[in-house]
C-alpha positions in Angstrom: -62.7 -108.6 -107.8 -62.7 -111.0 -104.9 -60.7 -108.5 -102.7 -63.2 -105.7 -103.5 -66.1 -107.9 -102.6 -64.5 -108.8 -99.2 -63.8 -105.2 -98.4 -67.3 -104.2 -99.2 -68.6 -107.1 -97.0 -66.5 -105.9 -94.0 -67.8 -102.3 -94.4 -71.4 -103.5 -94.4 -70.7 -105.6 -91.3 -69.2 -102.6 -89.4 -72.1 -100.4 -90.4 -74.5 -103.1 -88.9 -72.5 -103.2 -85.7 -72.6 -99.5 -85.3 -76.3 -99.4 -86.0 -77.0 -102.1 -83.3 -74.8 -100.3 -80.8 -76.6 -97.1 -81.4 -80.0 -98.8 -81.0 -79.0 -100.4 -77.7 -77.8 -97.1 -76.3 -81.0 -95.3 -77.3 -83.0 -98.2 -75.7 -81.0 -97.9 -72.4 -81.4 -94.2 -72.3 -85.1 -94.4 -73.0 -85.5 -97.0 -70.1 -83.5 -94.8 -67.8 -85.5 -91.6 -68.5 -88.8 -93.5 -68.2 -87.6 -94.9 -64.8 -86.8 -91.4 -63.6 -90.2 -90.1 -64.7 -91.9 -93.0 -62.9 -90.0 -92.2 -59.6 -90.8 -88.5 -60.0 -94.5 -89.4 -60.5 -94.5 -91.6 -57.3 -92.9 -88.9 -55.2 -95.1 -86.2 -56.7 -98.5 -88.0 -56.4 -97.9 -90.1 -53.3 -95.9 -88.1 -50.8 -98.2 -88.8 -47.8 -97.6 -92.5 -47.7 -93.9 -92.0 -47.6 -94.2 -89.4 -44.9 -96.4 -91.6 -42.8 -93.9 -94.5 -43.0 -91.1 -92.2 -41.8 -93.1 -90.9 -38.9 -94.0 -94.4 -37.8 -90.4 -95.4 -37.7 -89.5 -92.4 -35.6 -92.2 -93.2 -33.1 -91.1 -96.7 -32.7 -87.7 -95.6 -31.4 -88.4 -92.6 -29.3 -90.3 -94.3 -26.4 -88.4 -94.0 -23.1 -89.0 -94.2 -19.3 -88.2 -91.1 -17.3 -89.0 -92.5 -13.9 -91.6 -91.4 -11.3 -89.6 -89.0 -9.2 -92.0 -86.1 -9.7 -95.0 -88.3 -8.7 -93.2 -89.6 -5.6 -92.5 -86.0 -4.6 -96.2 -85.2 -4.6 -97.0 -87.7 -1.9 -93.7 -88.2 -0.1 -94.0 -85.5 2.7 -97.6 -86.6 3.5 -96.3 -90.0 4.6 -95.6 -90.6 8.3 -94.1 -93.4 10.4 -96.7 -94.6 12.9 -95.4 -95.7 16.3 -97.7 -97.5 18.7 -97.3 -97.5 22.5 -99.0 -99.3 25.4 -98.5 -98.0 28.9 -95.7 -95.9 27.6 -93.9 -98.9 26.0 -93.2 -99.0 22.3 -94.9 -102.1 20.8 -95.3 -101.7 17.0 -94.8 -99.4 14.1 -96.2 -99.0 10.6 -97.0 -96.3 8.1 -99.7 -93.7 7.5 -100.4 -90.6 5.5 -102.2 -87.3 5.9 -105.3 -87.5 3.8 -107.5 -84.6 4.9 -107.3 -81.2 6.4 -110.0 -79.3 8.3 -108.6 -75.9 9.4 -105.7 -76.7 11.8 -106.9 -80.3 12.2 -105.3 -82.9 10.0 -106.6 -86.5 9.6 -104.4 -89.4 8.9 -105.2 -92.9 7.7 -103.4 -96.1 8.7 -104.3 -99.8 9.3 -106.2 -100.8 12.4 -103.8 -103.7 12.9 -101.0 -101.2 13.2 -102.5 -99.6 16.3 -104.9 -102.2 17.7 -103.0 -103.1 20.8 -101.9 -99.6 21.7 -103.3 -96.8 23.9 -101.2 -94.0 22.4 -99.8 -93.3 18.9 -97.2 -90.9 17.6 -96.3 -90.0 14.0 -93.0 -88.9 12.6 -92.8 -86.7 9.5 -90.1 -86.6 6.9 -88.6 -83.5 8.6 -88.1 -85.5 11.8 -90.9 -83.9 13.8 -92.6 -86.3 16.1 -96.2 -85.5 17.0 -98.6 -87.1 19.5 -101.9 -88.1 17.8 -105.5 -88.6 18.9 -107.0 -92.0 17.9 -110.3 -90.8 16.3 -111.7 -94.3 15.7 -111.3 -97.5 13.7 -113.0 -100.3 11.9 -111.6 -103.7 12.6 -113.1 -105.6 9.7 -112.1 -102.9 7.2 -108.7 -102.7 8.8 -108.9 -98.9 8.9 -107.9 -96.5 11.7 -108.2 -92.7 11.7 -105.7 -90.5 13.6 -105.8 -86.7 14.0 -103.3 -84.0 14.9 -103.4 -80.2 15.4 -100.9 -78.1 13.5 -100.7 -74.4 12.5 -98.2 -75.4 9.8 -99.4 -76.2 6.3 -98.9 -79.9 6.1 -98.7 -81.8 2.9 -102.0 -83.6 2.2 -102.0 -86.6 -0.1 -104.0 -86.3 -3.3 -106.5 -89.1 -3.7 -107.1 -91.0 -6.9 -110.0 -92.8 -8.5 -109.8 -96.6 -8.8 -112.4 -96.7 -11.5 -109.8 -95.2 -13.8 -107.0 -97.6 -12.9 -106.3 -100.7 -15.0 -104.4 -103.9 -14.5 -100.8 -103.2 -15.7 -100.8 -99.5 -14.7 -97.7 -98.3 -12.8 -98.1 -98.3 -9.0 -95.7 -97.4 -6.2 -95.7 -97.7 -2.4 -94.2 -95.4 0.2 -93.6 -96.8 3.7 -91.4 -97.7 6.6 -90.4 -101.3 6.2 -88.6 -103.3 8.9 -89.9 -101.4 11.9 -89.0 -98.0 10.5 -85.3 -98.9 9.9 -85.7 -97.8 6.2 -88.4 -95.1 6.6 -89.9 -93.6 3.5 -88.8 -96.4 1.2 -90.3 -96.2 -2.3 -91.0 -99.4 -4.2 -92.4 -99.6 -7.7 -94.5 -102.1 -9.6 -97.8 -102.4 -11.3 -101.4 -103.1 -10.4 -101.4 -106.8 -10.8 -105.2 -107.4 -10.1 -108.4 -105.7 -9.0 -111.2 -106.9 -6.7 -109.2 -109.7 -5.3 -110.9 -111.6 -2.5 -108.4 -112.4 0.2 -109.2 -114.2 3.4 -107.7 -112.7 6.6 -107.4 -113.7 10.2 -108.3 -111.1 12.9 -106.8 -113.1 15.7 -103.4 -114.2 14.2 -104.7 -117.7 14.0 -104.8 -120.2 11.2 -108.6 -119.6 10.9 -109.9 -117.1 8.4 -112.3 -114.7 10.0 -113.1 -112.3 7.2 -112.6 -111.6 3.5 -111.3 -108.3 2.1 -111.7 -107.1 -1.4 -108.4 -105.6 -2.4 -106.0 -104.4 -5.1 -103.1 -106.6 -5.9 -99.7 -105.2 -6.7 -96.2 -106.5 -7.2 -94.6 -103.4 -5.7 -92.5 -104.7 -2.7 -94.6 -104.7 0.5 -92.7 -105.5 3.7 -93.3 -105.5 7.4 -93.9 -101.9 8.4 -95.4 -100.8 5.1 -98.9 -101.5 6.6 -101.0 -98.4 6.5 -99.0 -96.5 3.8 -100.2 -95.3 0.5 -100.2 -97.2 -2.8 -100.2 -94.6 -5.5 -100.7 -94.4 -9.3 -98.2 -92.9 -11.8 -99.6 -89.4 -11.1 -98.8 -89.7 -7.4 -102.4 -90.0 -6.3 -103.3 -92.5 -3.5 -105.4 -95.4 -4.8 -105.0 -97.8 -1.9 -103.7 -98.4 1.6 -101.2 -101.2 1.7 -102.5 -103.8 4.2 -101.0 -107.3 3.7 -98.9 -109.6 1.5 -99.0 -113.3 0.9 -96.1 -115.1 2.6 -95.6 -118.7 1.5 -93.0 -120.9 -0.2 -93.2 -120.2 -4.0 -95.0 -116.9 -3.6 -93.2 -113.7 -4.6 -94.4 -110.2 -5.2 -98.0 -110.5 -4.1 -99.0 -107.5 -2.0 -102.5 -106.1 -1.4 -104.0 -102.7 -0.7 -107.4 -101.6 0.5 -109.0 -99.5 -2.3 -109.0 -95.8 -1.3 -112.7 -95.4 -1.9 -113.5 -98.1 0.7 -111.1 -96.7 3.2 -112.4 -93.1 2.8 -116.0 -94.2 3.1 -115.2 -95.8 6.5 -113.0 -92.9 7.6 -115.7 -90.3 6.8 -118.2 -92.2 9.1 -115.6 -92.4 11.8 -114.8 -88.7 11.6 -118.5 -87.9 11.7 -118.8 -89.8 14.9 -120.9 -92.6 13.6 -120.6 -95.9 15.5 -119.5 -98.7 13.2 -122.0 -101.5 13.8 -122.2 -104.8 11.9 -125.3 -106.9 11.8 -125.7 -110.1 13.7 -128.2 -112.9 13.2 -127.6 -114.9 16.4 -125.8 -118.1 15.4 -122.6 -120.0 16.0 -120.7 -121.1 13.0 -118.3 -124.0 12.2 -116.3 -124.3 8.9 -116.1 -127.6 7.2 -112.3 -127.5 7.6 -112.6 -127.1 11.4 -115.6 -129.3 12.0 -115.6 -131.7 14.9 -116.0 -135.5 14.3 -119.6 -135.3 15.3 -120.3 -133.3 12.0 -118.4 -135.6 9.7 -121.4 -137.7 8.7 -123.5 -134.5 8.2 -120.9 -133.1 5.8 -120.4 -136.5 4.0 -124.2 -137.0 3.5 -124.7 -133.5 2.2 -122.3 -134.1 -0.7 -121.3 -130.5 -0.4 -117.6 -129.3 -0.8 -118.1 -125.9 0.8 -120.4 -124.3 3.3 -120.8 -123.3 6.9 -122.5 -125.4 9.6 -124.9 -123.7 12.0 -123.7 -125.0 15.4 -126.2 -123.1 17.5 -129.1 -120.7 17.3 -129.9 -118.1 20.0 -133.5 -117.9 21.2 -135.3 -114.8 20.0 -132.6 -114.0 17.4 -133.1 -113.0 13.8 -132.0 -116.5 12.8 -134.4 -118.2 15.2 -137.3 -115.9 13.9 -136.5 -117.0 10.3 -136.6 -120.7 11.2 -132.9 -121.5 11.1 -131.9 -124.6 13.0 -128.7 -126.3 14.3 -127.0 -128.5 11.7 -128.3 -126.4 8.8 -125.5 -125.9 6.3 -125.4 -122.3 4.8 -124.6 -122.5 1.1 -125.3 -118.9 0.0 -126.4 -115.4 1.0 -128.5 -113.5 -1.6 -127.4 -116.0 -4.2 -123.6 -115.5 -3.4 -121.8 -118.8 -2.6 -120.6 -119.1 0.9 -117.3 -121.0 1.0 -116.7 -120.7 4.7 -117.3 -118.5 7.7 -115.1 -115.7 6.4 -117.2 -115.4 3.2 -120.4 -115.6 5.4 -119.3 -112.6 7.4 -118.2 -110.7 4.3 -121.5 -111.0 2.5 -123.5 -110.4 5.6 -121.5 -107.3 6.5 -122.2 -105.7 3.1 -125.7 -105.0 4.6 -127.0 -102.6 7.2 -129.1 -103.1 10.3 -132.7 -103.6 9.2 -131.9 -105.0 5.8 -133.6 -108.2 4.7 -131.4 -111.0 3.3 -132.1 -114.4 1.9 -129.9 -117.2 3.4 -130.0 -120.5 1.6 -129.3 -123.6 3.8 -129.0 -127.3 3.1 -131.3 -129.3 5.4 -132.1 -133.0 5.3 -131.4 -133.3 1.6 -133.2 -130.1 0.5 -132.2 -126.5 0.0 -134.3 -124.1 2.0 -134.4 -120.3 1.5 -134.8 -118.3 4.8 -135.5 -114.5 4.9 -133.8 -112.8 7.8 -134.1 -109.2 9.0 -130.7 -108.1 10.3 -130.3 -106.7 13.8 -127.5 -105.4 16.0 -128.4 -107.4 19.1 -126.6 -110.5 20.4 -123.1 -111.5 21.2 -122.5 -114.0 18.4 -122.7 -113.6 14.6 
């Protein structure tokens, strides 16, 4: 009896185990098929999201830089080496480029400071041809000079760009003849580092700033001999004329270029035969930094950190007619702050002969506004 009972108990135990195993298998299979159905539903109903994720991953890894060789080729043969002579003796060189054609006459742009001491100028093309030029004219303050040559060949004319479209960070490259043409047609690449930079310049190679230029800043390498060459955008269009660079301990990669719009505006006037005349008001100026001891108390009592002292006023001049007096300190022109004589000239030279300007001066503890009508007479500013 007892043995039969134990056998029956073992049979029931085995049956229960088999039933539990079967139940677990069915449960696992059910979960598996439900999971498969869920995955199918996701793929079926949301294919766009998955596709977009894949596309984004592809875009992230397919960016590359193919260089600017094609853009350089567009402007390269328009660039020339400019050689300046005086009495038949070579004295300086720089860079220029062909920017306009009128029949067989081609006009070239360069910097005024490249040719200022010469009486004759030649240009050398990439094919080795050396051509005598005519000096059409120049503008000292804009640092622009226009040359012309006659040629029955179809010369490459540089394509001009639009600075209103350029942005800080855009690719820029320069083509020039650094180191007195030893490395002619050198190409250097960088970016536009800044726009509308105000840079003080000396027109007499002295330590005194004579004028202010509004320029583009670039970190493309600019070296001696690059002056007058083109600064181009990534499309090979000229957006500026390389003019100067900062040279100082701790300064690296700060070159500047005259915006092409400003250069062309001056060039068109020169080609049209217009005489470039800047207004004068008939005064002598002294910067705070260069003031004589006799002006020390005047500066100290004014409490001003910047300004320009009026040292003298010509009889019958625009300044005299407006009531300007010696020892007046000019603080602004038309509301624009005058830091020194260079800024004074810059703001004044934005006007034309006959314009009226408001010059604010400090006099005996007060600020006085004087209205001047600009003229072209006189020998001083």
